[in-house]
Every structure is written in structure tokens, then in C-alpha cells.
One Martini backbone bead per residue (centre of mass of N, CA, C, O) as a GRO file, in nm:
protein
  252
    1MET     BB    1 -26.942  24.621  18.724
    2ASP     BB    2 -26.841  24.351  18.608
    3ASN     BB    3 -26.824  24.175  18.320
    4LEU     BB    4 -26.931  23.899  18.426
    5LYS     BB    5 -27.199  24.001  18.554
    6LEU     BB    6 -27.309  24.140  18.303
    7LYS     BB    7 -27.318  23.879  18.132
    8GLU     BB    8 -27.509  23.723  18.306
    9ARG     BB    9 -27.752  23.917  18.293
   10LEU     BB   10 -27.778  23.911  17.981
   11ASN     BB   11 -27.828  23.602  17.968
   12THR     BB   12 -28.086  23.598  18.131
   13LYS     BB   13 -28.259  23.792  17.956
   14VAL     BB   14 -28.237  23.628  17.696
   15GLN     BB   15 -28.369  23.369  17.812
   16THR     BB   16 -28.632  23.505  17.890
   17ILE     BB   17 -28.716  23.595  17.601
   18ASP     BB   18 -28.708  23.320  17.471
   19GLU     BB   19 -28.926  23.194  17.650
   20ARG     BB   20 -29.150  23.389  17.580
   21LYS     BB   21 -29.151  23.340  17.272
   22GLU     BB   22 -29.211  23.035  17.296
   23THR     BB   23 -29.481  23.065  17.442
   24MET     BB   24 -29.626  23.238  17.230
   25ASN     BB   25 -29.589  23.041  16.997
   26GLU     BB   26 -29.744  22.812  17.137
   27ILE     BB   27 -30.012  22.975  17.170
   28ALA     BB   28 -30.055  23.039  16.865
   29THR     BB   29 -30.055  22.738  16.773
   30VAL     BB   30 -30.297  22.651  16.933
   31ASN     BB   31 -30.506  22.862  16.858
   32SER     BB   32 -30.518  22.769  16.554
   33TYR     BB   33 -30.685  22.536  16.697
   34ALA     BB   34 -31.001  22.549  16.761
   35ALA     BB   35 -31.074  22.257  16.849
   36LEU     BB   36 -30.862  22.273  17.111
   37THR     BB   37 -30.976  22.558  17.257
   38ASN     BB   38 -31.269  22.515  17.218
   39ASN     BB   39 -31.622  22.430  17.225
   40ALA     BB   40 -31.655  22.215  16.985
   41LEU     BB   41 -31.816  21.966  17.089
   42ASP     BB   42 -32.063  22.135  17.176
   43ILE     BB   43 -32.136  22.236  16.902
   44ILE     BB   44 -32.174  21.969  16.764
   45ARG     BB   45 -32.397  21.866  16.952
   46ASP     BB   46 -32.600  22.101  16.908
   47ASN     BB   47 -32.617  22.078  16.588
   48LEU     BB   48 -32.697  21.767  16.568
   49LYS     BB   49 -32.912  21.653  16.763
   50LYS     BB   50 -32.827  21.334  16.765
   51GLN     BB   51 -32.710  21.325  16.494
   52PRO     BB   52 -32.524  21.183  16.259
   53LEU     BB   53 -32.200  21.152  16.108
   54SER     BB   54 -32.177  21.134  15.795
   55PHE     BB   55 -31.982  21.106  15.505
   56GLN     BB   56 -32.159  21.315  15.334
   57LEU     BB   57 -32.083  21.580  15.516
   58PHE     BB   58 -31.799  21.577  15.400
   59ASP     BB   59 -31.516  21.704  15.283
   60ILE     BB   60 -31.345  21.608  14.984
   61VAL     BB   61 -31.015  21.490  14.896
   62LYS     BB   62 -30.867  21.416  14.596
   63SER     BB   63 -30.705  21.284  14.354
   64PRO     BB   64 -30.556  21.417  14.100
   65SER     BB   65 -30.534  21.448  13.770
   66GLY     BB   66 -30.256  21.430  13.551
   67GLY     BB   67 -30.036  21.495  13.784
   68SER     BB   68 -30.111  21.692  13.976
   69THR     BB   69 -29.991  21.947  14.236
   70VAL     BB   70 -30.307  22.015  14.300
   71PHE     BB   71 -30.556  22.085  14.516
   72SER     BB   72 -30.912  22.028  14.557
   73VAL     BB   73 -31.090  22.244  14.784
   74PRO     BB   74 -31.348  22.288  14.964
   75GLY     BB   75 -31.554  22.583  14.978
   76LEU     BB   76 -31.765  22.846  15.032
   77SER     BB   77 -31.699  22.936  14.703
   78GLY     BB   78 -31.572  22.670  14.639
   79ASP     BB   79 -31.313  22.550  14.482
   80GLU     BB   80 -30.970  22.523  14.608
   81ALA     BB   81 -30.643  22.583  14.564
   82ALA     BB   82 -30.372  22.354  14.676
   83LYS     BB   83 -30.035  22.270  14.748
   84GLU     BB   84 -30.133  22.205  15.046
   85LEU     BB   85 -30.177  21.999  15.342
   86THR     BB   86 -30.251  22.103  15.689
   87GLY     BB   87 -30.251  21.889  15.985
   88ILE     BB   88 -30.444  21.673  16.191
   89ILE     BB   89 -30.457  21.332  16.229
   90LEU     BB   90 -30.722  21.173  16.379
   91ASP     BB   91 -30.770  20.949  16.139
   92TYR     BB   92 -30.795  20.617  15.988
   93SER     BB   93 -30.849  20.421  15.683
   94THR     BB   94 -30.850  20.089  15.476
   95PRO     BB   95 -31.018  20.072  15.214
   96ARG     BB   96 -31.210  19.852  14.991
   97ALA     BB   97 -31.321  19.790  14.641
   98TYR     BB   98 -31.574  19.624  14.425
   99TRP     BB   99 -31.652  19.612  14.082
  100ASN     BB  100 -31.845  19.443  13.809
  101THR     BB  101 -31.734  19.700  13.660
  102PRO     BB  102 -31.489  19.881  13.478
  103ASP     BB  103 -31.695  20.160  13.469
  104PRO     BB  104 -31.811  20.313  13.724
  105VAL     BB  105 -32.024  20.513  13.859
  106GLU     BB  106 -32.016  20.754  14.059
  107GLY     BB  107 -32.158  20.627  14.361
  108THR     BB  108 -32.158  20.338  14.322
  109PRO     BB  109 -32.209  20.068  14.471
  110PRO     BB  110 -32.038  19.805  14.562
  111THR     BB  111 -32.013  19.467  14.557
  112CYS     BB  112 -31.748  19.499  14.741
  113TYR     BB  113 -31.625  19.545  15.078
  114SER     BB  114 -31.378  19.718  15.303
  115GLU     BB  115 -31.260  19.889  15.588
  116ASP     BB  116 -30.950  19.717  15.636
  117SER     BB  117 -30.847  19.510  15.412
  118ILE     BB  118 -30.926  19.209  15.554
  119ILE     BB  119 -31.251  19.219  15.581
  120SER     BB  120 -31.537  19.170  15.449
  121HIS     BB  121 -31.869  19.247  15.477
  122ASP     BB  122 -31.909  18.905  15.453
  123GLY     BB  123 -31.640  18.758  15.597
  124LYS     BB  124 -31.401  18.769  15.409
  125ALA     BB  125 -31.074  18.720  15.299
  126CYS     BB  126 -30.884  18.943  15.117
  127ALA     BB  127 -30.612  18.768  15.065
  128THR     BB  128 -30.796  18.530  14.904
  129CYS     BB  129 -30.885  18.704  14.681
  130PRO     BB  130 -30.882  18.732  14.337
  131PHE     BB  131 -30.919  19.059  14.339
  132ASN     BB  132 -30.628  19.082  14.492
  133ASP     BB  133 -30.476  19.027  14.235
  134PHE     BB  134 -30.236  19.085  14.028
  135GLY     BB  135 -30.416  19.147  13.717
  136SER     BB  136 -30.741  19.141  13.774
  137LYS     BB  137 -30.869  19.369  13.621
  138ASP     BB  138 -30.756  19.323  13.280
  139GLY     BB  139 -30.442  19.209  13.207
  140ASP     BB  140 -30.282  19.473  13.096
  141SER     BB  141 -30.223  19.500  13.401
  142ASN     BB  142 -30.118  19.509  13.758
  143ALA     BB  143 -30.389  19.544  13.861
  144LYS     BB  144 -30.645  19.552  14.087
  145ALA     BB  145 -30.988  19.501  14.110
  146CYS     BB  146 -30.945  19.587  14.395
  147LYS     BB  147 -30.976  19.899  14.560
  148GLU     BB  148 -30.739  20.083  14.721
  149SER     BB  149 -30.715  20.292  15.032
  150VAL     BB  150 -30.699  20.612  15.212
  151THR     BB  151 -30.867  20.754  15.503
  152LEU     BB  152 -30.860  21.090  15.612
  153PHE     BB  153 -30.871  21.285  15.911
  154LEU     BB  154 -30.833  21.633  15.869
  155LEU     BB  155 -30.714  21.889  16.080
  156ARG     BB  156 -30.754  22.223  16.066
  157PRO     BB  157 -30.699  22.533  16.199
  158ASP     BB  158 -30.984  22.675  16.081
  159ASN     BB  159 -31.139  22.394  16.172
  160ILE     BB  160 -31.366  22.173  16.348
  161MET     BB  161 -31.377  22.026  16.069
  162PRO     BB  162 -31.282  21.784  15.899
  163ILE     BB  163 -31.129  21.639  15.635
  164ILE     BB  164 -31.135  21.422  15.352
  165VAL     BB  165 -30.861  21.213  15.249
  166ARG     BB  166 -30.781  21.055  14.952
  167ILE     BB  167 -30.575  20.771  14.921
  168PRO     BB  168 -30.421  20.607  14.694
  169VAL     BB  169 -30.264  20.314  14.627
  170SER     BB  170 -29.996  20.457  14.513
  171SER     BB  171 -29.974  20.590  14.838
  172LYS     BB  172 -30.008  20.392  15.074
  173LEU     BB  173 -29.714  20.316  15.144
  174ARG     BB  174 -29.625  20.599  15.227
  175PHE     BB  175 -29.811  20.630  15.461
  176GLN     BB  176 -29.707  20.373  15.612
  177ARG     BB  177 -29.418  20.471  15.649
  178TYR     BB  178 -29.479  20.729  15.803
  179MET     BB  179 -29.624  20.586  16.043
  180THR     BB  180 -29.384  20.405  16.122
  181ARG     BB  181 -29.191  20.619  16.202
  182LEU     BB  182 -29.361  20.722  16.437
  183VAL     BB  183 -29.349  20.458  16.589
  184GLY     BB  184 -29.035  20.452  16.623
  185ARG     BB  185 -29.075  20.731  16.800
  186MET     BB  186 -29.337  20.722  16.976
  187ILE     BB  187 -29.561  20.872  16.774
  188PRO     BB  188 -29.849  20.990  16.743
  189LEU     BB  189 -30.047  21.087  16.477
  190SER     BB  190 -30.200  21.324  16.664
  191SER     BB  191 -29.895  21.473  16.754
  192VAL     BB  192 -29.891  21.593  16.460
  193VAL     BB  193 -29.801  21.791  16.198
  194THR     BB  194 -29.915  21.758  15.870
  195ARG     BB  195 -29.780  21.743  15.534
  196ILE     BB  196 -29.944  21.748  15.210
  197THR     BB  197 -29.815  21.646  14.904
  198LEU     BB  198 -29.733  21.668  14.548
  199GLU     BB  199 -29.618  21.441  14.274
  200LYS     BB  200 -29.503  21.391  13.965
  201THR     BB  201 -29.574  21.099  13.762
  202THR     BB  202 -29.520  20.780  13.597
  203ASN     BB  203 -29.596  20.506  13.446
  204ARG     BB  204 -29.508  20.239  13.240
  205THR     BB  205 -29.691  20.387  13.003
  206GLY     BB  206 -29.677  20.722  13.054
  207GLN     BB  207 -29.880  20.795  13.278
  208PRO     BB  208 -29.989  21.037  13.466
  209TYR     BB  209 -29.940  21.102  13.825
  210SER     BB  210 -30.007  21.121  14.176
  211LEU     BB  211 -29.801  21.178  14.458
  212PHE     BB  212 -29.769  21.143  14.790
  213ASN     BB  213 -29.670  21.343  15.061
  214PHE     BB  214 -29.520  21.302  15.410
  215GLU     BB  215 -29.486  21.547  15.684
  216ALA     BB  216 -29.340  21.645  15.970
  217VAL     BB  217 -29.365  21.989  16.108
  218GLU     BB  218 -29.493  21.924  16.410
  219GLU     BB  219 -29.462  21.868  16.755
  220LEU     BB  220 -29.657  21.840  17.004
  221THR     BB  221 -29.740  21.920  17.291
  222PRO     BB  222 -29.850  21.747  17.555
  223GLY     BB  223 -30.113  21.922  17.593
  224LYS     BB  224 -30.196  21.921  17.287
  225ALA     BB  225 -30.196  21.611  17.233
  226ALA     BB  226 -30.417  21.548  17.427
  227SER     BB  227 -30.641  21.726  17.296
  228ALA     BB  228 -30.625  21.572  17.023
  229LYS     BB  229 -30.697  21.295  17.132
  230THR     BB  230 -30.972  21.363  17.260
  231PHE     BB  231 -31.103  21.477  17.006
  232ALA     BB  232 -31.060  21.230  16.828
  233LYS     BB  233 -31.231  21.032  16.997
  234GLN     BB  234 -31.506  21.195  17.015
  235PHE     BB  235 -31.546  21.247  16.714
  236MET     BB  236 -31.539  20.944  16.613
  237GLU     BB  237 -31.793  20.871  16.763
  238PHE     BB  238 -31.985  21.022  16.586
  239VAL     BB  239 -31.922  20.874  16.329
  240ASN     BB  240 -31.962  20.576  16.442
  241ALA     BB  241 -32.272  20.626  16.521
  242ALA     BB  242 -32.400  20.611  16.234
  243GLU     BB  243 -32.400  20.315  16.128
  244ILE     BB  244 -32.251  20.301  15.849
  245GLU     BB  245 -32.173  20.199  15.539
  246GLN     BB  246 -31.878  20.219  15.375
  247LYS     BB  247 -31.870  20.381  15.062
  248VAL     BB  248 -31.647  20.355  14.818
  249GLU     BB  249 -31.516  20.564  14.607
  250GLN     BB  250 -31.407  20.627  14.305
  251VAL     BB  251 -31.077  20.689  14.203
  252SER     BB  252 -31.002  20.927  13.939
   0.00000   0.00000   0.00000
């Protein structure tokens, strides 16, 4: 056998091995998301017994205080520290809420709220509301009296139930820019694995706070993306079927 033929055979074998490795890695990645490979929706249906999935049932991850770069994630044995959150964003909303007291107790229903930051619960336009003006909070800062945020439903690899991640207004634009970059590439939000991290910064008065960073670390294969889209649609139908009014908690 001449050197040319031997080289061709070796190249073919190497290509076959690489293809097998790629397939195995793809399978391993897909299998890591139990919600997309198992009968997750059937399990949810059976356990719910036609009961709605209210927001109170979800584990919630909030922005840490003091500019911390570590998340506090609810776990089976209590809160767990995490340097990053990685998963598939099934859906999101952009709520806002206003309290008529400067320091409301956490969990107190807001005086006014909106689920999309466009129209309030009583049908008024948020854009023309005086509490949407910069500086309307206390006069000493440029903050708005009506608090904005982003609510993400993040599906992690090891759980068929997503967690809710609350993004404060200080990082809302960062999330919107991330989402817009995906739009520019014609990539649905649920078709990528997103990594969320924190960085410490300070405001103009020197007070530290945490900024959120968003990074697409993996684009799903067409089959996996279709599974994620189907799961996201059907899962959010369970949530929306609750027919509850979303009460936005104060982000501390």
C-alpha cells in the first residue's frame, strides 16, 4: 500500500472517530437536561393533579446585596452558594411595581403593578405614569419610584423544574442587549444555554451593587432546540393556567 492510500485511510478513520466523539458529546449534553429527554411533562401533570403552578412554588434567586459576586440558590439542604447560573431560559417577563411607602415590608402587595412594564394592572400606560420618571423615588437619587425588573425561568441540567431568577433594573438593559444579539443572529432564547454571572460595581454615591452578565455558552442542536421550545411552551401553559396576578417582590 502506497503512502497516499495509507494517509487517506488514516484520515477516514480519524474523521470517523471525531464524528463518534461529537455524537457522544451531543448525547451527553442532551441527556444532562432531564426535562428534555424524560417524561418530565407527564410527571408534572401527574404530581400537579390539575392544580396550577403558582409563582409561590418556585425557588427564586435574587440579586445579592453589597455587590456580592455569588448567588444564593435554594437547595434541598438549604441555600447553596454558586458563582454562576447555567441553563436554558424557557421564558421571561418584564414586570414592574410601585409601593406607596418608601420602605415596604418584603411580600407586601404593591399599590400598582404591571406584568409587561407597558400597561398597568388597571389599564394605564406605564410610559406616561409620573412614578416612571427618573428621580420620582425620593428626589435625592435618579431612581424611579416604580421598580422594574426581569423575571427569568431558568431550566438547569439536573432539574425538570426551572428556577426563577430576578434581574434588577440595573441589569435589565444588559439582558435586553443579550436578547437582541440573539435576535440579530436569528437564535431563539430557548435555543442556547445561557451562563449568568455577577460582577461588583458601585453607583455614583459609592455604594456597591451587583451587575448581571449574560453569555451564550452553547447553541443547541436543531433537535434539542425543538425539544426545549416544546417543553417551554407546555410548561409555561401550566404556569399561565394559574390565573394569578403576579405580585412583584421588592428586590433588596
